[in-house]
C-alpha positions in Angstrom: 11.6 220.5 -253.6 13.7 223.0 -251.8 16.7 223.0 -254.1 16.8 225.5 -257.0 15.9 224.7 -260.6 19.6 225.3 -261.5 20.5 222.6 -258.9 17.9 220.2 -260.2 19.1 220.7 -263.8 22.8 220.3 -262.8 22.2 216.9 -261.1 20.1 215.7 -264.1 22.8 216.9 -266.5 25.6 215.2 -264.5 23.7 211.9 -264.3 22.2 211.5 -267.8 23.4 214.6 -269.8 20.1 215.4 -271.6 16.7 214.1 -272.6 18.1 213.1 -276.1 21.0 211.2 -274.6 18.8 209.6 -272.0 16.4 208.3 -274.6 19.2 207.0 -276.7 21.3 205.4 -274.0 19.8 205.2 -270.6 16.1 204.3 -270.7 16.9 200.6 -270.2 19.0 198.9 -267.5 22.6 200.1 -267.5 25.6 199.2 -265.5 27.9 202.2 -265.0 30.8 200.1 -263.8 32.8 199.6 -260.6 30.7 198.9 -257.5 27.5 200.1 -259.1 24.4 198.1 -259.5 22.0 198.1 -262.4 20.9 201.7 -263.0 17.7 203.2 -264.4 16.1 206.6 -264.5 18.2 209.6 -263.4 21.1 207.7 -261.8 18.8 205.4 -259.8 21.1 202.6 -258.6 19.1 199.5 -257.9 22.1 197.9 -256.3 21.8 200.2 -253.3 18.0 199.8 -252.9 15.8 197.2 -251.3 12.7 195.8 -253.0 10.4 197.9 -250.6 12.3 201.1 -251.5 12.0 200.4 -255.2 8.2 199.9 -254.8 7.8 203.1 -252.8 9.9 205.1 -255.3 8.3 203.9 -258.5 4.7 203.1 -257.5 2.2 205.2 -259.4 4.8 206.2 -262.0 5.5 202.9 -263.8 3.5 199.7 -264.0 3.5 196.9 -261.4 5.1 194.7 -264.0 8.0 197.2 -264.4 8.4 197.5 -260.7 8.7 193.8 -260.3 11.4 193.8 -263.0 13.3 196.6 -261.2 13.0 194.7 -257.9 14.8 191.7 -259.5 17.9 193.9 -259.5 17.7 195.0 -255.9 21.0 194.7 -254.0 23.1 193.5 -257.0 26.4 195.4 -257.1 29.6 195.1 -259.0 30.0 191.9 -261.1 26.6 190.7 -260.1 25.1 194.0 -261.4 27.0 193.7 -264.6 25.8 190.1 -265.2 22.2 191.1 -264.5 22.3 193.9 -267.1 24.0 191.7 -269.7 21.1 189.3 -269.5 18.2 191.7 -268.7 19.4 195.0 -270.2 16.3 195.6 -272.3 13.7 194.0 -270.1 12.4 197.4 -268.9 12.0 200.8 -270.5 11.7 203.9 -268.3 10.6 206.8 -270.5 12.0 210.3 -269.9 8.8 211.6 -268.4 8.7 208.8 -265.8 12.4 209.2 -265.0 12.0 212.9 -264.4 8.8 212.5 -262.4 10.4 209.9 -260.1 13.5 212.0 -259.7 11.6 215.2 -258.9 8.9 213.7 -256.7 10.8 210.9 -254.9 14.6 211.2 -255.2 15.1 214.9 -254.6 12.9 215.0 -251.4 14.6 211.8 -250.2 18.1 213.3 -250.6 17.1 216.6 -249.2 16.0 214.8 -246.0 19.3 212.9 -246.0 21.3 216.1 -246.4 19.3 217.8 -243.7 20.0 215.0 -241.3 23.7 214.9 -242.1 24.3 218.6 -242.0 23.2 221.3 -239.6 21.9 224.8 -240.7 20.9 223.8 -244.2 17.9 226.0 -243.8 20.2 229.1 -243.7 21.5 228.4 -247.3 20.2 229.9 -250.5 18.6 227.3 -252.8 21.6 227.1 -255.1 24.1 226.5 -252.3 21.7 224.0 -250.7 21.3 222.3 -254.1 25.1 221.9 -254.5 25.3 220.0 -251.3 22.3 217.8 -252.2 24.1 217.0 -255.5 27.2 216.0 -253.6 25.1 213.8 -251.3 23.4 212.2 -254.2 26.7 211.3 -255.8 28.8 210.4 -252.7 26.2 209.5 -250.0 26.1 211.1 -246.6 28.1 208.7 -244.5 31.4 210.5 -245.3 30.4 213.5 -243.3 31.2 211.6 -240.1 33.7 209.1 -241.5 37.3 209.2 -240.3 38.7 208.0 -243.6 41.1 210.4 -245.4 39.1 210.3 -248.6 36.2 212.0 -246.7 38.2 214.8 -245.1 36.5 217.4 -247.2 33.1 216.1 -246.3 34.0 216.3 -242.6 35.3 219.8 -243.2 32.1 220.8 -244.9 30.1 219.6 -241.9 32.3 221.5 -239.5 31.9 224.7 -241.6 28.1 224.2 -241.7 28.1 224.0 -237.9 30.2 227.1 -237.5 28.2 228.8 -240.3 31.4 229.6 -242.3 29.6 229.0 -245.6 32.0 231.1 -247.7 34.7 228.5 -247.1 32.7 225.5 -248.4 33.4 226.0 -252.2 37.1 225.5 -251.5 36.4 222.2 -249.8 34.2 221.1 -252.7 37.1 221.9 -255.1 39.6 220.1 -252.9 37.7 216.8 -253.5 39.1 216.8 -257.1 42.2 215.1 -255.6 40.2 211.9 -255.5 39.4 211.4 -259.2 40.8 211.8 -262.7 37.4 211.5 -264.5 34.1 213.3 -265.0 33.7 213.9 -261.2 36.4 216.5 -261.4 34.2 218.7 -263.6 31.2 217.9 -261.5 32.9 219.2 -258.3 33.8 222.4 -260.1 30.3 223.0 -261.2 28.9 222.2 -257.7 31.4 224.7 -256.2 30.3 227.4 -258.6 26.7 226.6 -257.9 27.3 227.0 -254.2 29.1 230.3 -254.8 26.0 231.5 -256.8 24.0 230.8 -253.7 26.3 233.0 -251.7 26.0 235.7 -254.3 22.2 235.6 -254.1 22.3 235.8 -250.3 24.5 238.9 -250.6 22.3 240.5 -253.2 24.8 240.2 -256.0 24.5 238.9 -259.5 25.4 235.3 -260.2 27.7 233.8 -262.8 26.6 231.3 -265.4 27.9 227.7 -264.9 29.5 226.2 -268.0 27.8 223.0 -269.1 29.7 219.8 -270.0 29.2 220.5 -273.7 30.5 224.1 -273.4 33.6 222.9 -271.6 34.3 220.3 -274.3 33.9 223.0 -277.0 36.1 225.5 -275.1 38.8 222.8 -274.5 38.8 221.8 -278.2 38.9 225.4 -279.3 41.9 226.1 -277.1 43.6 223.0 -278.3 43.0 223.9 -282.0 44.4 227.4 -281.4 47.5 225.9 -279.9 48.1 223.8 -283.1 47.6 226.8 -285.3 44.2 225.9 -286.6 43.0 229.4 -286.1 45.7 231.0 -288.2 44.3 233.8 -290.4 44.7 234.2 -294.1 47.1 237.1 -293.6 49.8 234.9 -292.3 50.0 233.2 -295.7 51.9 236.2 -297.1 55.0 235.3 -295.1 54.6 231.6 -295.1 57.1 229.4 -297.1 55.7 228.2 -300.5 56.0 224.6 -299.5 53.7 225.2 -296.5 50.5 224.8 -298.5 50.0 221.4 -296.8 50.0 222.9 -293.3 46.4 224.2 -293.4 44.8 220.8 -294.1 47.2 219.1 -291.6 46.2 221.6 -288.8 42.5 221.1 -289.6 42.9 217.3 -289.3 44.8 217.6 -286.0 42.1 220.0 -284.6 39.3 217.7 -285.6 41.1 214.7 -284.0 41.5 216.7 -280.8 37.8 217.6 -280.7 36.9 213.9 -281.3 39.3 212.7 -278.5 38.1 215.3 -276.0 34.4 214.4 -276.8 35.0 210.7 -276.4 36.9 211.2 -273.1 34.0 213.2 -271.7 31.4 210.7 -272.9 33.4 207.8 -271.4 33.6 209.4 -268.0 30.3 211.2 -268.0 28.2 208.5 -266.3 29.4 207.5 -262.9 27.9 205.6 -259.9 25.3 207.7 -258.0 26.8 206.9 -254.6 30.3 206.4 -253.4 30.5 202.7 -252.7 32.6 203.4 -249.5 29.8 205.4 -248.0 26.8 204.2 -246.1 23.8 206.5 -246.9 
């Protein structure tokens, strides 16, 4: 594994959030929606795999019986994937240890190779920068780097910048991809851009900046929203407040709690997304 630990942790976080969340929600078949297929492990989309690929990826990690159950979902996408999960959702259980082992030993090397084939000069990047690109490949595939479609113009630009070794301009292209979505992928692109920048800092011998996690962003957003409604008003302001305003404190607390709940539900709803862009051939 050539990507950094920070890169590995970022991809895992974007795909399944945490071990606790994975165990609670994702250790069985899941259908993320859209053009996805039945998904297991760390964003492993069976709809985009053949039976032979599934056998290679999971052999020695889970039982032959489990592999056969996974192979039954091979190539099923969209509505076919949804129907399969509705019927077979709990027919397999992939524990966290197996999911992480498969991801570290099989998926990451596979996607590193795909990134290396799609992009020149990857060997010149620091591990964080390289990991940011692998994360993008894992999420969107690699076909977009040579596609003429407008939705892949940033991927084409990244490939051109890799050829010209203008690595410092790549974070801007990663952020530019936000134009394509209004869901959790917007935050993912920002975190990938920051991770790439950290790699540039390491290459320049400078300190890196911490990358906010999803949870930290939710808390920060809720805190700002609460402050905007007056939830953070100190006791000193009560001196000048009208006497009939005693009901304002509980009201602002209720509003703040509602905002926190709404923001959290929004993030959870959009957190899990298809591993690969369905328009891309990987």
